[in-house]
PyMOL Python script that loads the backbone (N, CA, C, O; Angstrom):
from pymol import cmd

cmd.read_pdbstr("""\
ATOM      1  N   MET A   1    -207.438  42.557 -13.047  1.00  0.00           N
ATOM      2  CA  MET A   1    -207.522  40.731 -13.236  1.00  0.00           C
ATOM      3  C   MET A   1    -206.866  40.055 -14.246  1.00  0.00           C
ATOM      4  O   MET A   1    -207.460  40.059 -15.324  1.00  0.00           O
ATOM      5  N   PRO A   2    -205.715  39.422 -14.197  1.00  0.00           N
ATOM      6  CA  PRO A   2    -205.371  39.216 -15.439  1.00  0.00           C
ATOM      7  C   PRO A   2    -205.778  37.838 -15.776  1.00  0.00           C
ATOM      8  O   PRO A   2    -205.867  36.979 -14.898  1.00  0.00           O
ATOM      9  N   LEU A   3    -206.073  37.555 -17.244  1.00  0.00           N
ATOM     10  CA  LEU A   3    -206.705  36.101 -17.537  1.00  0.00           C
ATOM     11  C   LEU A   3    -205.895  35.369 -17.746  1.00  0.00           C
ATOM     12  O   LEU A   3    -204.759  35.729 -18.053  1.00  0.00           O
ATOM     13  N   SER A   4    -206.272  34.091 -17.631  1.00  0.00           N
ATOM     14  CA  SER A   4    -205.319  33.028 -17.394  1.00  0.00           C
ATOM     15  C   SER A   4    -205.493  32.328 -18.878  1.00  0.00           C
ATOM     16  O   SER A   4    -206.588  32.223 -19.431  1.00  0.00           O
ATOM     17  N   PRO A   5    -204.332  31.897 -19.400  1.00  0.00           N
ATOM     18  CA  PRO A   5    -204.701  31.332 -20.874  1.00  0.00           C
ATOM     19  C   PRO A   5    -205.386  30.008 -20.753  1.00  0.00           C
ATOM     20  O   PRO A   5    -205.399  29.310 -19.739  1.00  0.00           O
ATOM     21  N   PRO A   6    -205.935  29.748 -21.863  1.00  0.00           N
ATOM     22  CA  PRO A   6    -207.303  28.555 -21.913  1.00  0.00           C
ATOM     23  C   PRO A   6    -206.123  27.465 -21.718  1.00  0.00           C
ATOM     24  O   PRO A   6    -204.911  27.637 -21.848  1.00  0.00           O
ATOM     25  N   PRO A   7    -206.725  26.472 -21.421  1.00  0.00           N
ATOM     26  CA  PRO A   7    -206.127  25.046 -21.048  1.00  0.00           C
ATOM     27  C   PRO A   7    -205.565  24.310 -22.218  1.00  0.00           C
ATOM     28  O   PRO A   7    -206.162  24.552 -23.267  1.00  0.00           O
ATOM     29  N   ASP A   8    -204.673  23.558 -22.297  1.00  0.00           N
ATOM     30  CA  ASP A   8    -203.904  22.987 -23.190  1.00  0.00           C
ATOM     31  C   ASP A   8    -204.744  21.716 -23.583  1.00  0.00           C
ATOM     32  O   ASP A   8    -204.861  20.807 -22.762  1.00  0.00           O
ATOM     33  N   PRO A   9    -205.269  21.646 -24.689  1.00  0.00           N
ATOM     34  CA  PRO A   9    -206.188  20.599 -24.722  1.00  0.00           C
ATOM     35  C   PRO A   9    -205.276  19.160 -24.710  1.00  0.00           C
ATOM     36  O   PRO A   9    -205.868  18.111 -24.456  1.00  0.00           O
ATOM     37  N   THR A  10    -203.861  19.147 -24.984  1.00  0.00           N
ATOM     38  CA  THR A  10    -203.234  18.113 -24.806  1.00  0.00           C
ATOM     39  C   THR A  10    -203.013  17.513 -23.670  1.00  0.00           C
ATOM     40  O   THR A  10    -202.903  16.287 -23.675  1.00  0.00           O
ATOM     41  N   ARG A  11    -202.912  18.168 -22.582  1.00  0.00           N
ATOM     42  CA  ARG A  11    -202.751  18.198 -21.384  1.00  0.00           C
ATOM     43  C   ARG A  11    -204.120  17.292 -20.664  1.00  0.00           C
ATOM     44  O   ARG A  11    -204.042  16.305 -19.933  1.00  0.00           O
ATOM     45  N   ARG A  12    -205.347  17.996 -21.145  1.00  0.00           N
ATOM     46  CA  ARG A  12    -206.340  17.114 -20.560  1.00  0.00           C
ATOM     47  C   ARG A  12    -206.610  15.954 -21.564  1.00  0.00           C
ATOM     48  O   ARG A  12    -207.554  15.230 -21.248  1.00  0.00           O
ATOM     49  N   LEU A  13    -205.978  15.657 -22.674  1.00  0.00           N
ATOM     50  CA  LEU A  13    -206.099  14.195 -23.189  1.00  0.00           C
ATOM     51  C   LEU A  13    -205.252  13.164 -22.307  1.00  0.00           C
ATOM     52  O   LEU A  13    -205.581  12.006 -22.049  1.00  0.00           O
ATOM     53  N   ALA A  14    -204.037  13.860 -21.879  1.00  0.00           N
ATOM     54  CA  ALA A  14    -203.043  13.000 -21.230  1.00  0.00           C
ATOM     55  C   ALA A  14    -203.993  12.773 -19.816  1.00  0.00           C
ATOM     56  O   ALA A  14    -204.161  11.626 -19.403  1.00  0.00           O
ATOM     57  N   LEU A  15    -204.461  13.676 -19.267  1.00  0.00           N
ATOM     58  CA  LEU A  15    -205.267  13.452 -17.880  1.00  0.00           C
ATOM     59  C   LEU A  15    -206.380  12.272 -17.985  1.00  0.00           C
ATOM     60  O   LEU A  15    -206.672  11.472 -17.096  1.00  0.00           O
ATOM     61  N   TYR A  16    -206.901  12.355 -19.225  1.00  0.00           N
ATOM     62  CA  TYR A  16    -208.167  11.307 -19.618  1.00  0.00           C
ATOM     63  C   TYR A  16    -207.721   9.893 -19.772  1.00  0.00           C
ATOM     64  O   TYR A  16    -208.093   8.854 -19.228  1.00  0.00           O
ATOM     65  N   ALA A  17    -206.732  10.178 -20.755  1.00  0.00           N
ATOM     66  CA  ALA A  17    -205.856   8.839 -20.907  1.00  0.00           C
ATOM     67  C   ALA A  17    -205.421   8.446 -19.541  1.00  0.00           C
ATOM     68  O   ALA A  17    -205.828   7.302 -19.342  1.00  0.00           O
ATOM     69  N   LEU A  18    -204.822   8.866 -18.599  1.00  0.00           N
ATOM     70  CA  LEU A  18    -204.585   8.101 -17.098  1.00  0.00           C
ATOM     71  C   LEU A  18    -205.611   7.814 -16.329  1.00  0.00           C
ATOM     72  O   LEU A  18    -205.588   6.909 -15.495  1.00  0.00           O
ATOM     73  N   ALA A  19    -206.811   8.733 -16.601  1.00  0.00           N
ATOM     74  CA  ALA A  19    -207.886   8.156 -15.652  1.00  0.00           C
ATOM     75  C   ALA A  19    -208.429   6.558 -16.518  1.00  0.00           C
ATOM     76  O   ALA A  19    -208.788   5.560 -15.894  1.00  0.00           O
ATOM     77  N   VAL A  20    -208.382   6.630 -17.680  1.00  0.00           N
ATOM     78  CA  VAL A  20    -208.805   5.224 -18.315  1.00  0.00           C
ATOM     79  C   VAL A  20    -207.501   4.326 -18.259  1.00  0.00           C
ATOM     80  O   VAL A  20    -207.746   3.129 -18.113  1.00  0.00           O
ATOM     81  N   CYS A  21    -206.316   4.629 -18.337  1.00  0.00           N
ATOM     82  CA  CYS A  21    -205.401   3.458 -17.836  1.00  0.00           C
ATOM     83  C   CYS A  21    -205.593   3.119 -16.226  1.00  0.00           C
ATOM     84  O   CYS A  21    -205.426   1.961 -15.843  1.00  0.00           O
ATOM     85  N   VAL A  22    -205.867   3.923 -15.517  1.00  0.00           N
ATOM     86  CA  VAL A  22    -205.954   3.490 -13.792  1.00  0.00           C
ATOM     87  C   VAL A  22    -207.304   2.613 -13.668  1.00  0.00           C
ATOM     88  O   VAL A  22    -207.234   1.631 -12.928  1.00  0.00           O
ATOM     89  N   LEU A  23    -208.766   2.926 -14.451  1.00  0.00           N
ATOM     90  CA  LEU A  23    -209.597   2.072 -14.464  1.00  0.00           C
ATOM     91  C   LEU A  23    -209.372   0.924 -15.069  1.00  0.00           C
ATOM     92  O   LEU A  23    -209.847  -0.065 -14.512  1.00  0.00           O
ATOM     93  N   ALA A  24    -208.779   0.766 -16.059  1.00  0.00           N
ATOM     94  CA  ALA A  24    -208.342  -0.338 -16.969  1.00  0.00           C
ATOM     95  C   ALA A  24    -207.468  -1.515 -15.854  1.00  0.00           C
ATOM     96  O   ALA A  24    -207.818  -2.676 -15.640  1.00  0.00           O
ATOM     97  N   VAL A  25    -206.383  -0.870 -15.320  1.00  0.00           N
ATOM     98  CA  VAL A  25    -205.899  -1.637 -14.473  1.00  0.00           C
ATOM     99  C   VAL A  25    -206.941  -2.202 -13.183  1.00  0.00           C
ATOM    100  O   VAL A  25    -206.951  -3.378 -12.819  1.00  0.00           O
ATOM    101  N   ALA A  26    -207.732  -1.207 -12.632  1.00  0.00           N
ATOM    102  CA  ALA A  26    -208.605  -2.156 -11.567  1.00  0.00           C
ATOM    103  C   ALA A  26    -209.444  -2.651 -12.018  1.00  0.00           C
ATOM    104  O   ALA A  26    -210.143  -3.302 -11.241  1.00  0.00           O
ATOM    105  N   ALA A  27    -209.795  -2.630 -13.310  1.00  0.00           N
ATOM    106  CA  ALA A  27    -210.740  -3.573 -13.858  1.00  0.00           C
ATOM    107  C   ALA A  27    -210.417  -4.953 -14.415  1.00  0.00           C
ATOM    108  O   ALA A  27    -211.191  -5.863 -14.710  1.00  0.00           O
ATOM    109  N   ALA A  28    -208.596  -4.868 -14.513  1.00  0.00           N
ATOM    110  CA  ALA A  28    -208.456  -5.957 -15.100  1.00  0.00           C
ATOM    111  C   ALA A  28    -207.478  -6.937 -13.333  1.00  0.00           C
ATOM    112  O   ALA A  28    -207.062  -8.094 -13.272  1.00  0.00           O
ATOM    113  N   VAL A  29    -207.450  -5.846 -12.241  1.00  0.00           N
ATOM    114  CA  VAL A  29    -207.320  -6.546 -11.185  1.00  0.00           C
ATOM    115  C   VAL A  29    -208.467  -7.402 -10.482  1.00  0.00           C
ATOM    116  O   VAL A  29    -208.291  -8.446  -9.854  1.00  0.00           O
ATOM    117  N   VAL A  30    -209.668  -6.755 -10.709  1.00  0.00           N
ATOM    118  CA  VAL A  30    -211.045  -7.322 -10.383  1.00  0.00           C
ATOM    119  C   VAL A  30    -211.444  -8.449 -11.317  1.00  0.00           C
ATOM    120  O   VAL A  30    -211.971  -9.439 -10.808  1.00  0.00           O
ATOM    121  N   SER A  31    -211.254  -8.407 -12.601  1.00  0.00           N
ATOM    122  CA  SER A  31    -211.626  -9.661 -13.479  1.00  0.00           C
ATOM    123  C   SER A  31    -210.745 -10.662 -13.007  1.00  0.00           C
ATOM    124  O   SER A  31    -211.278 -11.754 -12.811  1.00  0.00           O
ATOM    125  N   PHE A  32    -209.487 -10.570 -12.765  1.00  0.00           N
ATOM    126  CA  PHE A  32    -208.574 -11.620 -12.713  1.00  0.00           C
ATOM    127  C   PHE A  32    -208.779 -12.079 -11.194  1.00  0.00           C
ATOM    128  O   PHE A  32    -208.372 -13.228 -11.017  1.00  0.00           O
ATOM    129  N   VAL A  33    -209.313 -11.461 -10.047  1.00  0.00           N
ATOM    130  CA  VAL A  33    -209.758 -11.848  -8.871  1.00  0.00           C
ATOM    131  C   VAL A  33    -210.550 -12.979  -8.823  1.00  0.00           C
ATOM    132  O   VAL A  33    -210.325 -14.050  -8.259  1.00  0.00           O
ATOM    133  N   GLN A  34    -211.787 -12.519  -9.674  1.00  0.00           N
ATOM    134  CA  GLN A  34    -212.820 -13.226 -10.114  1.00  0.00           C
ATOM    135  C   GLN A  34    -212.503 -14.731 -10.856  1.00  0.00           C
ATOM    136  O   GLN A  34    -213.238 -15.715 -10.768  1.00  0.00           O
ATOM    137  N   GLY A  35    -211.623 -14.677 -11.373  1.00  0.00           N
ATOM    138  CA  GLY A  35    -211.064 -15.880 -11.846  1.00  0.00           C
ATOM    139  C   GLY A  35    -211.289 -16.001 -13.435  1.00  0.00           C
ATOM    140  O   GLY A  35    -211.267 -17.050 -14.078  1.00  0.00           O
ATOM    141  N   SER A  36    -211.553 -14.461 -14.024  1.00  0.00           N
ATOM    142  CA  SER A  36    -212.087 -14.274 -15.510  1.00  0.00           C
ATOM    143  C   SER A  36    -210.713 -14.262 -16.342  1.00  0.00           C
ATOM    144  O   SER A  36    -209.766 -13.602 -15.916  1.00  0.00           O
ATOM    145  N   TRP A  37    -210.621 -14.953 -17.457  1.00  0.00           N
ATOM    146  CA  TRP A  37    -209.419 -14.568 -18.329  1.00  0.00           C
ATOM    147  C   TRP A  37    -209.931 -13.106 -19.103  1.00  0.00           C
ATOM    148  O   TRP A  37    -209.183 -12.713 -19.998  1.00  0.00           O
ATOM    149  N   LEU A  38    -211.023 -12.374 -18.844  1.00  0.00           N
ATOM    150  CA  LEU A  38    -210.985 -11.218 -19.668  1.00  0.00           C
ATOM    151  C   LEU A  38    -210.448  -9.869 -19.283  1.00  0.00           C
ATOM    152  O   LEU A  38    -210.590  -8.787 -19.852  1.00  0.00           O
ATOM    153  N   GLY A  39    -209.743 -10.209 -18.088  1.00  0.00           N
ATOM    154  CA  GLY A  39    -208.483  -9.264 -17.461  1.00  0.00           C
ATOM    155  C   GLY A  39    -207.286  -9.198 -18.726  1.00  0.00           C
ATOM    156  O   GLY A  39    -206.555  -8.209 -18.789  1.00  0.00           O
ATOM    157  N   ILE A  40    -207.197  -9.936 -19.375  1.00  0.00           N
ATOM    158  CA  ILE A  40    -206.427  -9.807 -20.361  1.00  0.00           C
ATOM    159  C   ILE A  40    -206.757  -8.541 -21.421  1.00  0.00           C
ATOM    160  O   ILE A  40    -205.957  -7.642 -21.682  1.00  0.00           O
ATOM    161  N   VAL A  41    -207.767  -8.638 -21.832  1.00  0.00           N
ATOM    162  CA  VAL A  41    -208.271  -7.457 -22.703  1.00  0.00           C
ATOM    163  C   VAL A  41    -207.783  -6.061 -21.774  1.00  0.00           C
ATOM    164  O   VAL A  41    -206.997  -5.183 -22.129  1.00  0.00           O
ATOM    165  N   TRP A  42    -208.531  -6.178 -20.469  1.00  0.00           N
ATOM    166  CA  TRP A  42    -207.937  -4.980 -19.471  1.00  0.00           C
ATOM    167  C   TRP A  42    -207.033  -4.684 -19.274  1.00  0.00           C
ATOM    168  O   TRP A  42    -206.961  -3.501 -18.942  1.00  0.00           O
ATOM    169  N   VAL A  43    -205.842  -5.397 -19.314  1.00  0.00           N
ATOM    170  CA  VAL A  43    -204.511  -5.122 -19.468  1.00  0.00           C
ATOM    171  C   VAL A  43    -203.708  -4.694 -20.913  1.00  0.00           C
ATOM    172  O   VAL A  43    -202.567  -4.267 -21.088  1.00  0.00           O
ATOM    173  N   LEU A  44    -204.518  -4.919 -21.617  1.00  0.00           N
ATOM    174  CA  LEU A  44    -203.664  -4.572 -23.079  1.00  0.00           C
ATOM    175  C   LEU A  44    -204.603  -3.039 -23.209  1.00  0.00           C
ATOM    176  O   LEU A  44    -203.929  -2.055 -23.516  1.00  0.00           O
ATOM    177  N   LEU A  45    -205.723  -2.878 -23.044  1.00  0.00           N
ATOM    178  CA  LEU A  45    -206.178  -1.630 -22.988  1.00  0.00           C
ATOM    179  C   LEU A  45    -205.524  -0.620 -22.316  1.00  0.00           C
ATOM    180  O   LEU A  45    -205.269   0.465 -22.838  1.00  0.00           O
ATOM    181  N   ALA A  46    -205.069  -1.103 -20.505  1.00  0.00           N
ATOM    182  CA  ALA A  46    -204.248   0.045 -19.741  1.00  0.00           C
ATOM    183  C   ALA A  46    -202.794   0.060 -20.626  1.00  0.00           C
ATOM    184  O   ALA A  46    -202.212   1.144 -20.648  1.00  0.00           O
ATOM    185  N   GLY A  47    -202.235  -0.956 -21.280  1.00  0.00           N
ATOM    186  CA  GLY A  47    -201.011  -0.263 -21.991  1.00  0.00           C
ATOM    187  C   GLY A  47    -201.150   0.751 -22.721  1.00  0.00           C
ATOM    188  O   GLY A  47    -200.591   1.846 -22.669  1.00  0.00           O
ATOM    189  N   LEU A  48    -202.202   0.201 -23.663  1.00  0.00           N
ATOM    190  CA  LEU A  48    -202.505   1.343 -24.974  1.00  0.00           C
ATOM    191  C   LEU A  48    -202.778   2.918 -24.261  1.00  0.00           C
ATOM    192  O   LEU A  48    -202.611   3.952 -24.909  1.00  0.00           O
ATOM    193  N   SER A  49    -203.162   2.902 -23.018  1.00  0.00           N
ATOM    194  CA  SER A  49    -204.033   4.137 -22.470  1.00  0.00           C
ATOM    195  C   SER A  49    -202.476   4.672 -21.711  1.00  0.00           C
ATOM    196  O   SER A  49    -202.073   5.835 -21.721  1.00  0.00           O
ATOM    197  N   SER A  50    -201.846   3.622 -21.148  1.00  0.00           N
ATOM    198  CA  SER A  50    -200.434   4.277 -20.922  1.00  0.00           C
ATOM    199  C   SER A  50    -199.409   5.138 -21.904  1.00  0.00           C
ATOM    200  O   SER A  50    -198.732   6.154 -21.751  1.00  0.00           O
ATOM    201  N   ASN A  51    -199.679   4.067 -23.156  1.00  0.00           N
ATOM    202  CA  ASN A  51    -198.710   4.727 -24.189  1.00  0.00           C
ATOM    203  C   ASN A  51    -199.166   6.206 -24.239  1.00  0.00           C
ATOM    204  O   ASN A  51    -198.538   7.247 -24.046  1.00  0.00           O
ATOM    205  N   MET A  52    -200.573   5.945 -24.587  1.00  0.00           N
ATOM    206  CA  MET A  52    -201.239   7.412 -24.980  1.00  0.00           C
ATOM    207  C   MET A  52    -201.076   8.670 -24.030  1.00  0.00           C
ATOM    208  O   MET A  52    -201.186   9.857 -24.336  1.00  0.00           O
ATOM    209  N   THR A  53    -200.810   8.153 -22.900  1.00  0.00           N
ATOM    210  CA  THR A  53    -200.627   9.417 -21.391  1.00  0.00           C
ATOM    211  C   THR A  53    -199.304   9.746 -21.883  1.00  0.00           C
ATOM    212  O   THR A  53    -199.083  10.888 -22.287  1.00  0.00           O
ATOM    213  N   TRP A  54    -198.440   8.893 -21.888  1.00  0.00           N
ATOM    214  CA  TRP A  54    -196.844   9.766 -22.408  1.00  0.00           C
ATOM    215  C   TRP A  54    -196.887  10.106 -23.565  1.00  0.00           C
ATOM    216  O   TRP A  54    -195.815  10.672 -23.780  1.00  0.00           O
ATOM    217  N   TYR A  55    -197.578  10.103 -24.594  1.00  0.00           N
ATOM    218  CA  TYR A  55    -197.240  10.251 -25.966  1.00  0.00           C
ATOM    219  C   TYR A  55    -198.129  12.200 -25.656  1.00  0.00           C
ATOM    220  O   TYR A  55    -197.786  13.318 -26.040  1.00  0.00           O
ATOM    221  N   TYR A  56    -198.936  11.861 -25.075  1.00  0.00           N
ATOM    222  CA  TYR A  56    -199.992  13.267 -24.671  1.00  0.00           C
ATOM    223  C   TYR A  56    -199.218  14.181 -23.753  1.00  0.00           C
ATOM    224  O   TYR A  56    -199.186  15.395 -23.959  1.00  0.00           O
ATOM    225  N   ALA A  57    -198.656  13.664 -22.841  1.00  0.00           N
ATOM    226  CA  ALA A  57    -198.146  14.373 -21.921  1.00  0.00           C
ATOM    227  C   ALA A  57    -196.510  15.136 -22.196  1.00  0.00           C
ATOM    228  O   ALA A  57    -196.049  16.128 -21.631  1.00  0.00           O
ATOM    229  N   ARG A  58    -195.888  14.285 -23.242  1.00  0.00           N
ATOM    230  CA  ARG A  58    -194.687  14.854 -23.841  1.00  0.00           C
ATOM    231  C   ARG A  58    -195.004  15.768 -24.821  1.00  0.00           C
ATOM    232  O   ARG A  58    -194.404  16.837 -24.933  1.00  0.00           O
ATOM    233  N   ARG A  59    -196.047  15.366 -25.648  1.00  0.00           N
ATOM    234  CA  ARG A  59    -196.657  16.545 -26.719  1.00  0.00           C
ATOM    235  C   ARG A  59    -196.836  18.216 -25.927  1.00  0.00           C
ATOM    236  O   ARG A  59    -196.580  19.363 -26.294  1.00  0.00           O
ATOM    237  N   GLY A  60    -197.367  17.643 -24.774  1.00  0.00           N
ATOM    238  CA  GLY A  60    -197.789  18.948 -24.343  1.00  0.00           C
ATOM    239  C   GLY A  60    -196.801  19.678 -23.788  1.00  0.00           C
ATOM    240  O   GLY A  60    -196.862  20.905 -23.880  1.00  0.00           O
ATOM    241  N   ARG A  61    -195.723  19.055 -23.120  1.00  0.00           N
ATOM    242  CA  ARG A  61    -194.564  19.729 -22.594  1.00  0.00           C
ATOM    243  C   ARG A  61    -193.603  20.671 -23.755  1.00  0.00           C
ATOM    244  O   ARG A  61    -193.111  21.794 -23.641  1.00  0.00           O
ATOM    245  N   SER A  62    -193.580  19.644 -24.938  1.00  0.00           N
ATOM    246  CA  SER A  62    -192.766  20.391 -26.286  1.00  0.00           C
ATOM    247  C   SER A  62    -193.394  21.550 -27.232  1.00  0.00           C
ATOM    248  O   SER A  62    -192.864  22.289 -28.062  1.00  0.00           O
ATOM    249  N   VAL A  63    -195.053  21.384 -26.674  1.00  0.00           N
ATOM    250  CA  VAL A  63    -195.356  22.680 -27.361  1.00  0.00           C
ATOM    251  C   VAL A  63    -195.863  23.859 -26.491  1.00  0.00           C
ATOM    252  O   VAL A  63    -196.285  24.920 -26.951  1.00  0.00           O
ATOM    253  N   SER A  64    -195.755  23.493 -24.982  1.00  0.00           N
ATOM    254  CA  SER A  64    -195.613  24.446 -23.899  1.00  0.00           C
ATOM    255  C   SER A  64    -194.429  25.369 -24.007  1.00  0.00           C
ATOM    256  O   SER A  64    -194.222  26.213 -23.136  1.00  0.00           O
TER     257      SER A  64
END
""", "prot")
cmd.dss("prot")
cmd.show_as("cartoon", "prot")
cmd.util.cbc("prot")
cmd.orient("prot")
């Protein structure tokens, strides 16, 4: 049985950043629906994590 190569840490980081992005968008929606302006912070966090997702995804593709 052939051994599979170890998972690429940059892909794992990209998936974690994507999860944070999705959760931040959900938190922003809930916050705005409740009438709180705190949703702006969640939108900024979603933007940051989205950029991190693209960065790690592209870095993972270029390394492989």
